[in-house]
Each structure stands twice: as structure tokens, then as C-alpha cells.
Backbone as ProteinMPNN parsed JSONL, in Angstrom:
{"seq_chain_A": "MQQDKVIVKSAINKEFIPILLLLATPALAYMNGFGVKTASIGVDIYYIAAIVFGVIMTLREKMIITYKYEFALLIMLEIVINIPYMNADNYFNGNYTYLIISYGLIILFFLATGVSFLINRPYFLDYYTTDNPQYLIMYRIVSWFFFAVILYHAYLFTKVIDILKVTYK", "coords_chain_A": {"N_chain_A": [[-62.344, 13.176, -66.952], [-61.119, 15.704, -66.795], [-62.317, 16.58, -64.479], [-61.154, 14.866, -62.606], [-58.512, 15.82, -62.6], [-58.908, 18.335, -61.453], [-59.762, 17.619, -58.897], [-57.488, 16.282, -57.883], [-55.614, 18.363, -58.034], [-56.695, 20.211, -56.229], [-56.536, 18.718, -53.948], [-53.888, 18.537, -53.221], [-51.957, 20.487, -51.247], [-49.957, 23.017, -51.709], [-48.742, 24.892, -50.047], [-48.364, 23.698, -47.621], [-46.338, 21.874, -47.864], [-43.503, 22.651, -47.377], [-43.712, 23.084, -44.627], [-44.638, 20.635, -43.665], [-42.432, 18.976, -44.233], [-40.552, 20.143, -42.563], [-41.699, 19.558, -40.107], [-41.485, 16.826, -40.131], [-38.811, 16.288, -39.705], [-37.891, 16.495, -36.84], [-39.593, 14.508, -35.857], [-38.84, 12.139, -37.185], [-36.204, 12.028, -36.307], [-36.635, 11.586, -33.61], [-37.886, 9.088, -33.719], [-35.758, 7.622, -34.65], [-34.227, 7.172, -32.425], [-35.61, 5.152, -31.226], [-35.201, 2.8, -32.583], [-36.17, 2.897, -35.17], [-35.115, 2.982, -38.397], [-33.777, 5.64, -40.039], [-32.876, 7.815, -42.747], [-29.534, 8.588, -42.643], [-27.431, 10.36, -43.843], [-25.893, 12.56, -43.63], [-26.808, 14.853, -44.823], [-29.16, 17.458, -44.983], [-31.983, 16.248, -45.551], [-34.681, 17.001, -45.577], [-34.798, 19.741, -45.917], [-33.592, 19.876, -48.409], [-35.362, 18.278, -49.919], [-37.735, 19.82, -49.934], [-36.788, 22.083, -51.258], [-35.912, 21.04, -53.743], [-38.33, 19.952, -54.723], [-39.82, 22.33, -54.849], [-38.361, 23.787, -56.779], [-38.643, 22.123, -59.027], [-41.433, 22.234, -59.366], [-41.739, 24.966, -59.744], [-40.46, 25.31, -62.209], [-42.105, 23.635, -63.722], [-44.581, 24.927, -63.557], [-43.967, 27.102, -64.994], [-42.973, 29.397, -63.76], [-41.042, 32.156, -62.505], [-38.059, 32.551, -60.571], [-38.009, 34.971, -58.328], [-36.318, 35.904, -56.343], [-33.486, 35.397, -56.984], [-30.714, 35.65, -56.278], [-30.748, 35.437, -53.496], [-31.835, 32.882, -53.282], [-29.767, 31.425, -54.491], [-27.739, 31.93, -52.618], [-28.823, 30.61, -50.396], [-28.807, 27.946, -51.312], [-26.047, 27.596, -51.714], [-25.123, 27.9, -49.056], [-26.379, 25.701, -47.874], [-25.06, 23.606, -49.166], [-22.371, 24.082, -48.422], [-22.388, 23.926, -45.58], [-22.773, 21.268, -45.237], [-20.595, 19.941, -46.209], [-17.888, 17.997, -45.311], [-15.447, 19.571, -44.622], [-13.96, 20.535, -42.594], [-11.486, 19.703, -40.391], [-11.267, 17.829, -37.397], [-8.987, 18.258, -35.878], [-8.359, 20.895, -36.225], [-9.926, 22.256, -34.447], [-8.91, 21.847, -31.933], [-6.454, 22.991, -31.472], [-6.184, 25.494, -30.482], [-6.716, 27.428, -32.322], [-9.481, 28.993, -33.363], [-10.688, 29.585, -35.738], [-11.837, 27.962, -37.791], [-13.974, 26.919, -36.4], [-15.466, 29.214, -35.811], [-16.097, 30.022, -38.405], [-17.627, 27.797, -39.284], [-19.828, 27.751, -37.464], [-20.775, 30.31, -38.008], [-21.622, 30.041, -40.685], [-23.678, 28.164, -40.362], [-25.46, 29.63, -38.757], [-25.996, 31.733, -40.514], [-27.292, 30.307, -42.56], [-29.656, 29.447, -41.23], [-30.69, 31.967, -40.67], [-31.176, 33.001, -43.264], [-33.086, 31.121, -44.129], [-35.117, 31.542, -42.234], [-35.778, 34.228, -42.783], [-36.747, 33.888, -45.377], [-39.136, 32.486, -44.942], [-40.426, 34.416, -43.439], [-40.914, 36.498, -45.256], [-42.812, 35.386, -46.844], [-41.966, 33.654, -48.852], [-41.034, 30.77, -48.829], [-37.907, 29.285, -48.688], [-37.081, 31.004, -50.636], [-38.543, 30.593, -52.955], [-40.993, 31.124, -55.367], [-43.079, 29.412, -55.736], [-44.158, 28.4, -53.375], [-45.47, 30.551, -52.279], [-48.158, 32.185, -50.627], [-51.553, 33.342, -50.258], [-53.275, 32.807, -48.328], [-54.44, 33.459, -45.149], [-54.142, 31.754, -42.923], [-51.968, 30.123, -43.577], [-50.049, 32.081, -43.847], [-49.744, 32.849, -41.194], [-48.712, 30.452, -40.18], [-46.301, 30.371, -41.63], [-45.049, 32.602, -40.507], [-44.748, 31.711, -37.882], [-43.008, 29.559, -38.295], [-40.813, 30.997, -39.235], [-40.081, 32.433, -36.923], [-39.405, 30.285, -35.379], [-37.037, 29.471, -36.665], [-35.487, 31.723, -36.087], [-35.293, 31.427, -33.332], [-33.794, 29.094, -33.284], [-31.416, 30.107, -34.209], [-30.625, 31.676, -32.015], [-30.254, 29.618, -30.174], [-28.123, 28.223, -31.367], [-26.168, 30.183, -31.22], [-25.848, 30.312, -28.472], [-24.931, 27.672, -28.045], [-22.517, 27.869, -29.409], [-21.033, 29.605, -27.769], [-20.781, 27.967, -25.532], [-19.318, 25.786, -26.56], [-16.933, 27.067, -27.203], [-16.134, 27.796, -24.597], [-15.721, 25.224, -23.486], [-13.673, 24.277, -25.141], [-11.661, 26.106, -24.487], [-11.125, 25.402, -21.872], [-10.211, 22.783, -22.167], [-7.96, 23.104, -23.709], [-5.744, 24.163, -22.363]], "CA_chain_A": [[-60.899, 13.285, -66.854], [-60.821, 17.057, -66.34], [-62.765, 16.66, -63.103], [-60.145, 14.18, -61.806], [-57.38, 16.736, -62.454], [-59.293, 19.385, -60.509], [-59.786, 17.022, -57.564], [-56.104, 16.049, -57.468], [-54.947, 19.64, -57.852], [-57.172, 20.838, -55.009], [-56.189, 17.87, -52.811], [-52.494, 18.79, -52.864], [-51.826, 21.844, -50.749], [-48.544, 23.334, -51.909], [-48.203, 25.709, -48.96], [-48.06, 22.876, -46.451], [-45.198, 20.991, -48.147], [-42.291, 22.953, -46.598], [-43.997, 22.932, -43.2], [-44.701, 19.194, -43.406], [-41.078, 18.43, -44.221], [-39.897, 20.621, -41.348], [-42.269, 18.816, -38.979], [-41.033, 15.437, -40.213], [-37.42, 16.18, -39.266], [-37.739, 16.046, -35.451], [-40.337, 13.266, -35.636], [-37.991, 11.03, -37.63], [-35.045, 11.965, -35.415], [-37.13, 10.971, -32.377], [-38.105, 7.671, -33.992], [-34.45, 7.003, -34.84], [-33.788, 6.736, -31.099], [-36.37, 3.973, -30.814], [-34.94, 1.678, -33.46], [-36.642, 3.109, -36.538], [-33.978, 3.407, -39.213], [-34.028, 6.753, -40.952], [-31.709, 8.129, -43.571], [-28.525, 9.395, -41.956], [-26.358, 10.492, -44.828], [-25.16, 13.79, -43.385], [-27.386, 15.94, -45.599], [-30.488, 17.822, -44.5], [-32.869, 15.751, -46.606], [-35.994, 17.646, -45.585], [-34.619, 21.039, -46.571], [-33.306, 19.605, -49.819], [-36.577, 17.775, -50.571], [-38.639, 20.951, -50.171], [-36.187, 22.955, -52.268], [-35.948, 20.354, -55.042], [-39.724, 19.911, -55.165], [-40.213, 23.691, -55.208], [-37.727, 24.154, -58.053], [-39.306, 21.355, -60.093], [-42.784, 22.768, -59.586], [-41.592, 26.306, -60.31], [-40.185, 25.127, -63.635], [-43.283, 23.013, -64.343], [-45.625, 25.954, -63.636], [-43.381, 28.181, -65.797], [-42.81, 30.573, -62.908], [-39.648, 32.568, -62.377], [-37.599, 32.753, -59.202], [-37.761, 36.414, -58.244], [-35.199, 36.114, -55.433], [-32.453, 34.499, -57.516], [-29.464, 35.724, -55.528], [-31.006, 34.893, -52.172], [-31.974, 31.446, -53.467], [-28.42, 30.896, -54.728], [-27.047, 31.984, -51.329], [-29.367, 29.542, -49.567], [-28.294, 26.677, -51.832], [-24.609, 27.55, -51.402], [-24.963, 27.652, -47.628], [-26.769, 24.311, -47.614], [-23.98, 22.734, -49.647], [-21.138, 24.306, -47.662], [-22.458, 23.447, -44.196], [-22.809, 19.805, -45.232], [-19.318, 19.39, -46.678], [-17.005, 17.748, -44.152], [-14.138, 20.131, -44.97], [-13.228, 20.974, -41.416], [-10.89, 18.599, -39.665], [-11.434, 17.998, -35.956], [-7.743, 18.758, -35.298], [-8.339, 22.352, -36.31], [-10.656, 22.827, -33.32], [-8.252, 21.592, -30.666], [-5.097, 23.533, -31.408], [-6.235, 26.871, -30.014], [-7.158, 28.288, -33.411], [-10.932, 28.809, -33.452], [-11.152, 30.154, -36.997], [-12.752, 27.029, -38.461], [-15.178, 26.83, -35.579], [-16.225, 30.454, -36.02], [-16.635, 29.972, -39.774], [-18.691, 26.794, -39.405], [-21.018, 28.233, -36.766], [-21.282, 31.467, -38.744], [-22.359, 29.559, -41.852], [-24.917, 27.552, -39.888], [-26.347, 30.713, -38.337], [-26.422, 32.442, -41.726], [-28.278, 29.464, -43.241], [-30.93, 29.545, -40.524], [-31.19, 33.327, -40.849], [-31.742, 33.099, -44.616], [-34.301, 30.321, -44.173], [-36.127, 32.252, -41.446], [-36.213, 35.408, -43.541], [-37.548, 33.446, -46.518], [-40.484, 32.202, -44.458], [-41.019, 35.663, -42.964], [-41.371, 37.313, -46.38], [-43.804, 34.6, -47.591], [-41.31, 32.953, -49.953], [-40.199, 29.73, -48.229], [-36.701, 28.931, -49.445], [-37.001, 31.996, -51.711], [-39.213, 30.06, -54.139], [-42.321, 31.707, -55.53], [-44.094, 28.363, -55.805], [-44.773, 28.222, -52.062], [-46.103, 31.792, -51.846], [-49.573, 31.993, -50.338], [-52.39, 34.471, -49.85], [-54.117, 32.27, -47.277], [-53.961, 34.012, -43.869], [-53.725, 30.698, -42.008], [-50.603, 29.723, -43.926], [-49.167, 33.204, -43.524], [-49.443, 32.744, -39.763], [-47.796, 29.312, -40.02], [-44.989, 30.778, -42.135], [-44.446, 33.496, -39.515], [-44.336, 30.884, -36.75], [-41.809, 28.83, -38.723], [-39.691, 31.941, -39.285], [-39.645, 32.7, -35.551], [-38.718, 29.069, -34.942], [-35.667, 29.535, -37.164], [-34.774, 32.745, -35.339], [-34.984, 30.828, -32.036], [-32.695, 28.16, -33.528], [-30.208, 30.943, -34.29], [-30.229, 31.995, -30.64], [-29.76, 28.386, -29.571], [-26.794, 27.947, -31.914], [-25.244, 31.168, -30.653], [-25.575, 29.84, -27.116], [-24.068, 26.49, -28.169], [-21.198, 28.33, -29.827], [-20.31, 30.102, -26.595], [-20.452, 26.823, -24.669], [-18.249, 25.033, -27.204], [-15.705, 27.856, -27.003], [-15.74, 27.642, -23.195], [-15.194, 23.869, -23.295], [-12.372, 24.188, -25.813], [-10.684, 26.887, -23.721], [-10.76, 24.626, -20.679], [-9.451, 21.581, -22.543], [-6.729, 23.44, -24.422], [-4.841, 25.006, -21.556]], "C_chain_A": [[-60.493, 14.655, -66.31], [-61.208, 17.209, -64.866], [-61.756, 15.97, -62.17], [-58.921, 15.069, -61.585], [-57.68, 17.823, -61.431], [-59.276, 18.836, -59.093], [-58.366, 16.808, -57.053], [-55.4, 17.365, -57.199], [-55.416, 20.318, -56.567], [-56.822, 20.008, -53.776], [-54.755, 18.11, -52.35], [-52.368, 20.256, -52.474], [-50.355, 22.218, -50.761], [-47.939, 24.116, -50.756], [-47.774, 24.875, -47.762], [-46.817, 22.011, -46.651], [-43.948, 21.39, -47.364], [-42.507, 22.795, -45.095], [-44.034, 21.459, -42.824], [-43.307, 18.587, -43.325], [-40.295, 18.907, -43.0], [-40.415, 19.892, -40.111], [-41.79, 17.367, -38.964], [-39.628, 15.26, -39.658], [-37.303, 15.76, -37.8], [-38.487, 14.748, -35.163], [-39.496, 12.064, -36.045], [-36.743, 10.899, -36.762], [-35.439, 11.312, -34.091], [-37.316, 9.471, -32.578], [-36.781, 6.932, -34.18], [-33.901, 6.495, -33.512], [-34.497, 5.489, -30.614], [-36.263, 2.832, -31.819], [-35.453, 1.83, -34.874], [-35.48, 3.657, -37.344], [-34.411, 4.504, -40.163], [-32.754, 7.014, -41.733], [-30.754, 9.014, -42.786], [-27.312, 9.498, -42.866], [-25.578, 11.778, -44.665], [-25.663, 14.978, -44.188], [-28.78, 16.211, -45.047], [-31.514, 17.489, -45.57], [-34.151, 16.567, -46.696], [-35.929, 19.074, -46.096], [-34.449, 20.833, -48.077], [-34.566, 19.149, -50.554], [-37.551, 18.913, -50.879], [-38.097, 21.875, -51.253], [-36.262, 22.318, -53.653], [-37.379, 20.306, -55.585], [-40.196, 21.297, -55.603], [-39.619, 24.137, -56.531], [-38.392, 23.415, -59.21], [-40.68, 21.928, -60.394], [-42.748, 24.195, -60.139], [-41.33, 26.218, -61.808], [-41.409, 24.563, -64.357], [-44.408, 24.035, -64.536], [-45.177, 27.163, -64.463], [-43.349, 29.509, -65.028], [-41.332, 30.952, -62.913], [-39.317, 32.714, -60.892], [-37.217, 34.219, -59.079], [-36.582, 36.742, -57.322], [-34.054, 35.181, -55.825], [-31.19, 34.486, -56.669], [-29.623, 35.161, -54.12], [-31.154, 33.374, -52.235], [-30.611, 30.8, -53.686], [-27.608, 30.889, -53.432], [-27.52, 30.851, -50.425], [-28.842, 28.176, -50.013], [-26.808, 26.531, -51.514], [-24.366, 27.245, -49.929], [-25.32, 26.215, -47.271], [-25.668, 23.345, -48.05], [-22.751, 22.863, -48.754], [-21.237, 23.754, -46.244], [-22.527, 21.927, -44.117], [-21.552, 19.163, -45.775], [-18.413, 19.184, -45.471], [-15.59, 18.27, -44.415], [-13.346, 20.557, -43.748], [-12.769, 19.77, -40.62], [-11.017, 18.859, -38.169], [-10.166, 18.532, -35.303], [-7.685, 20.277, -35.307], [-9.054, 23.003, -35.13], [-9.869, 22.738, -32.017], [-6.83, 22.137, -30.587], [-5.071, 24.993, -30.971], [-6.655, 27.853, -31.081], [-8.653, 28.012, -33.653], [-11.513, 29.344, -34.76], [-12.158, 29.247, -37.687], [-14.065, 26.894, -37.701], [-16.063, 28.056, -35.778], [-16.854, 30.456, -37.414], [-17.783, 28.979, -39.87], [-19.953, 27.23, -38.683], [-21.615, 29.45, -37.455], [-22.094, 31.058, -39.96], [-23.686, 28.92, -41.452], [-25.919, 28.625, -39.49], [-26.851, 31.49, -39.542], [-27.456, 31.636, -42.51], [-29.635, 29.567, -42.556], [-31.527, 30.94, -40.622], [-31.835, 33.492, -42.223], [-33.041, 32.307, -44.722], [-35.422, 31.0, -43.402], [-36.661, 33.483, -42.16], [-37.082, 34.996, -44.72], [-38.972, 33.099, -46.101], [-41.179, 33.485, -44.011], [-41.57, 36.518, -44.102], [-42.316, 36.544, -47.308], [-43.218, 34.004, -48.872], [-40.441, 31.853, -49.371], [-39.113, 29.261, -49.185], [-36.521, 29.82, -50.672], [-37.557, 31.471, -53.032], [-40.625, 30.614, -54.208], [-43.425, 30.658, -55.556], [-44.84, 28.224, -54.479], [-45.472, 29.469, -51.545], [-47.602, 31.573, -51.67], [-50.251, 33.324, -50.038], [-53.312, 34.067, -48.709], [-53.609, 32.768, -45.923], [-53.521, 32.951, -42.869], [-52.294, 30.245, -42.306], [-49.612, 30.854, -43.697], [-48.78, 33.169, -42.049], [-48.484, 31.581, -39.52], [-46.401, 29.65, -40.513], [-44.295, 31.694, -41.136], [-43.956, 32.709, -38.302], [-43.067, 30.103, -37.089], [-40.603, 29.772, -38.769], [-39.189, 32.259, -37.884], [-38.989, 31.47, -34.933], [-37.259, 29.1, -35.407], [-34.863, 30.607, -36.442], [-34.419, 32.244, -33.939], [-33.841, 29.82, -32.171], [-31.374, 28.92, -33.639], [-29.71, 31.28, -32.89], [-29.653, 30.769, -29.936], [-28.356, 28.055, -30.084], [-25.77, 28.956, -31.415], [-24.87, 30.779, -29.219], [-24.653, 28.623, -27.15], [-22.644, 26.885, -28.538], [-20.392, 28.82, -28.634], [-19.92, 28.963, -25.669], [-19.325, 25.983, -25.266], [-16.92, 25.761, -27.04], [-15.216, 27.718, -25.564], [-15.125, 26.266, -22.931], [-13.82, 23.732, -23.939], [-11.3, 24.984, -25.079], [-10.219, 26.116, -22.49], [-9.881, 23.44, -21.06], [-8.125, 21.91, -23.217], [-5.792, 24.303, -23.573], [-3.434, 24.555, -21.647]], "O_chain_A": [[-59.614, 14.745, -65.453], [-60.516, 17.881, -64.1], [-61.528, 16.445, -61.057], [-58.351, 15.07, -60.494], [-56.816, 18.192, -60.636], [-58.821, 19.518, -58.175], [-58.074, 17.125, -55.9], [-54.656, 17.473, -56.224], [-54.608, 20.943, -55.879], [-56.811, 20.538, -52.666], [-54.45, 17.896, -51.176], [-52.64, 21.151, -53.275], [-49.593, 21.774, -49.902], [-46.737, 24.014, -50.509], [-46.92, 25.294, -46.98], [-46.295, 21.466, -45.679], [-43.362, 20.52, -46.72], [-41.586, 22.414, -44.373], [-43.515, 21.073, -41.776], [-43.033, 17.773, -42.443], [-39.47, 18.169, -42.462], [-39.658, 19.637, -39.175], [-41.7, 16.753, -37.901], [-39.29, 14.176, -39.183], [-36.664, 14.744, -37.525], [-38.06, 13.967, -34.312], [-39.447, 11.071, -35.319], [-36.275, 9.789, -36.509], [-34.652, 10.561, -33.514], [-36.949, 8.674, -31.715], [-36.697, 5.737, -33.896], [-33.186, 5.493, -33.48], [-34.029, 4.834, -29.683], [-37.154, 1.985, -31.889], [-35.196, 0.964, -35.71], [-34.922, 4.698, -36.997], [-35.304, 4.314, -40.989], [-31.689, 6.489, -41.407], [-31.143, 10.083, -42.317], [-26.307, 8.812, -42.678], [-24.692, 12.069, -45.469], [-25.0, 16.015, -44.228], [-29.496, 15.278, -44.683], [-31.871, 18.335, -46.392], [-34.654, 16.799, -47.796], [-36.907, 19.572, -46.653], [-35.069, 21.512, -48.896], [-34.817, 19.577, -51.68], [-38.126, 18.96, -51.966], [-38.858, 22.393, -52.07], [-36.631, 22.978, -54.624], [-37.611, 20.584, -56.761], [-40.891, 21.428, -56.61], [-40.294, 24.793, -57.324], [-38.673, 24.008, -60.251], [-41.045, 22.088, -61.559], [-43.624, 24.587, -60.911], [-41.915, 26.97, -62.587], [-41.713, 24.971, -65.478], [-45.103, 24.014, -65.551], [-45.924, 28.13, -64.611], [-43.65, 30.576, -65.565], [-40.478, 30.147, -63.286], [-40.197, 32.969, -60.069], [-36.222, 34.659, -59.656], [-35.919, 37.761, -57.513], [-33.702, 34.276, -55.069], [-30.653, 33.418, -56.374], [-28.728, 34.483, -53.614], [-30.664, 32.66, -51.359], [-30.331, 29.74, -53.126], [-26.866, 29.941, -53.175], [-26.708, 30.204, -49.763], [-28.475, 27.347, -49.179], [-26.363, 25.463, -51.094], [-23.507, 26.43, -49.592], [-24.642, 25.586, -46.459], [-25.388, 22.369, -47.354], [-22.156, 21.856, -48.371], [-20.273, 23.172, -45.746], [-22.355, 21.356, -43.04], [-21.456, 17.936, -45.797], [-18.201, 20.113, -44.691], [-14.638, 17.49, -44.429], [-12.17, 20.904, -43.865], [-13.572, 18.923, -40.227], [-10.885, 20.0, -37.727], [-10.249, 19.198, -34.271], [-7.016, 20.873, -34.463], [-8.819, 24.176, -34.839], [-10.147, 23.492, -31.084], [-6.081, 21.753, -29.69], [-4.039, 25.655, -31.081], [-6.929, 29.012, -30.77], [-9.029, 26.926, -34.094], [-12.726, 29.531, -34.861], [-13.215, 29.706, -38.12], [-15.133, 26.77, -38.3], [-17.281, 27.931, -35.9], [-18.01, 30.847, -37.577], [-18.81, 29.284, -40.475], [-21.048, 27.096, -39.23], [-22.835, 29.606, -37.484], [-23.134, 31.651, -40.244], [-24.699, 29.112, -42.124], [-27.095, 28.541, -39.843], [-28.022, 31.869, -39.584], [-28.393, 32.208, -43.066], [-30.654, 29.753, -43.222], [-32.749, 31.084, -40.655], [-32.922, 34.059, -42.333], [-33.998, 32.772, -45.341], [-36.561, 31.031, -43.868], [-37.863, 33.746, -42.14], [-38.055, 35.681, -45.035], [-39.918, 33.39, -46.835], [-42.389, 33.627, -44.186], [-42.586, 37.192, -43.931], [-42.592, 36.989, -48.422], [-43.925, 33.871, -49.871], [-39.216, 31.971, -49.406], [-39.376, 28.894, -50.331], [-35.873, 29.421, -51.64], [-37.093, 31.861, -54.103], [-41.364, 30.578, -53.224], [-44.599, 31.0, -55.41], [-46.041, 27.956, -54.475], [-46.026, 29.435, -50.446], [-48.236, 30.869, -52.456], [-49.614, 34.292, -49.624], [-54.05, 34.9, -48.181], [-52.452, 32.521, -45.581], [-52.632, 33.199, -42.054], [-51.506, 30.014, -41.389], [-48.449, 30.601, -43.384], [-47.63, 33.429, -41.696], [-47.544, 31.71, -38.736], [-45.414, 29.261, -39.888], [-43.086, 31.584, -40.932], [-42.89, 32.993, -37.758], [-42.158, 30.0, -36.265], [-39.499, 29.386, -38.386], [-37.979, 32.347, -37.676], [-38.122, 31.591, -34.068], [-36.353, 28.791, -34.634], [-33.67, 30.42, -36.205], [-33.363, 32.591, -33.41], [-33.01, 29.705, -31.27], [-30.333, 28.424, -33.208], [-28.515, 31.183, -32.609], [-28.68, 30.874, -29.189], [-27.495, 27.647, -29.304], [-24.61, 28.6, -31.209], [-23.715, 30.906, -28.813], [-23.7, 28.545, -26.374], [-21.682, 26.303, -28.038], [-19.212, 28.495, -28.497], [-18.84, 28.989, -25.08], [-18.458, 25.515, -24.528], [-15.897, 25.135, -26.768], [-14.02, 27.543, -25.33], [-14.119, 26.16, -22.229], [-12.91, 23.142, -23.355], [-10.141, 24.571, -25.053], [-9.047, 26.177, -22.118], [-8.918, 23.126, -20.36], [-7.246, 21.051, -23.282], [-5.09, 25.139, -24.141], [-2.553, 25.154, -21.031]]}, "name": "protein", "num_of_chains": 1, "seq": "MQQDKVIVKSAINKEFIPILLLLATPALAYMNGFGVKTASIGVDIYYIAAIVFGVIMTLREKMIITYKYEFALLIMLEIVINIPYMNADNYFNGNYTYLIISYGLIILFFLATGVSFLINRPYFLDYYTTDNPQYLIMYRIVSWFFFAVILYHAYLFTKVIDILKVTYK"}
């Protein structure tokens, strides 16, 4: 019985869980275009799944969350960017405040997530921390991916502003 626990514990690689869920996101989005029905509920399921699993395992392993405030900020940003509180009419009346706030929150979320991977605490949870150099390299690559997503969103923001300026003359 004890040997079975050791085999199961060594078979599950905790460091790969956040990376696996991040890799599943574009794969499922790609399959959605080919008729495969995926969950489309307006919530980033793969971020939430990694965070929920990490919190459960942190509590189960009796670990503490050392980056409590950063973790709370990440959770708040995830909740706020998924709330449909901004009305589309607010974007087309020449007032870009809501647009700036929404893009700012999205960029801040990706910045916090990228920093969490860069400092070897994915989603600011100590459960995913690793000493394995291969996973450290993967975490660094994921963090640079999030920083590239920030640049892409900044570019999109400028294009959206340009389009709105043209349509709102």
C-alpha cells in the first residue's frame, strides 16, 4: 500500500500542471473552430483550474502562501476582467475611460501572471515552486510569453483606439 502511494506521488508532476493548462488553452480554442465543443462560459477556466488546484494542494500539504497580497491581486484581477460590467455604448461615445481601464486591467493581469512565473511561484502559489532546472527554464519561457502577450495587447489597444477615433467622428 505504501509503495502504491509512492508510485502515484512520483507519477504526478506538480510543476507541469500550470504549464499543461496553459498549453491546453490554445489547443482547445483551435479545436473549437473545427466543431469540437469546448466550454465557453466567459471565464478563463485554465487559469482558474490551476489556481484552484494549487490552493487546494497548498492547504492539503499544510503550506502557507508567502505572496498573499500578490495572490489576492491576481485573483481580484481575474474576477474583475471577467465581469461584464462595461457596456458597449461606453466605447462609442468618445469617452475612452472604460476602454483604458479594461485594457489596463488585462495588461496588469498578464504582468502579474508573468512575474509569478518569472520568480518561480506560478500564480504566486508555493505549491508549484520547483528546484528542477528544466522546469525553471519552462517557467521563464512562460513568463516571457506573458510579457509578449502584454506587448500584443498594447498594440491591440492602439489599434482599437484608432478604429474608434475613425468611427466616432
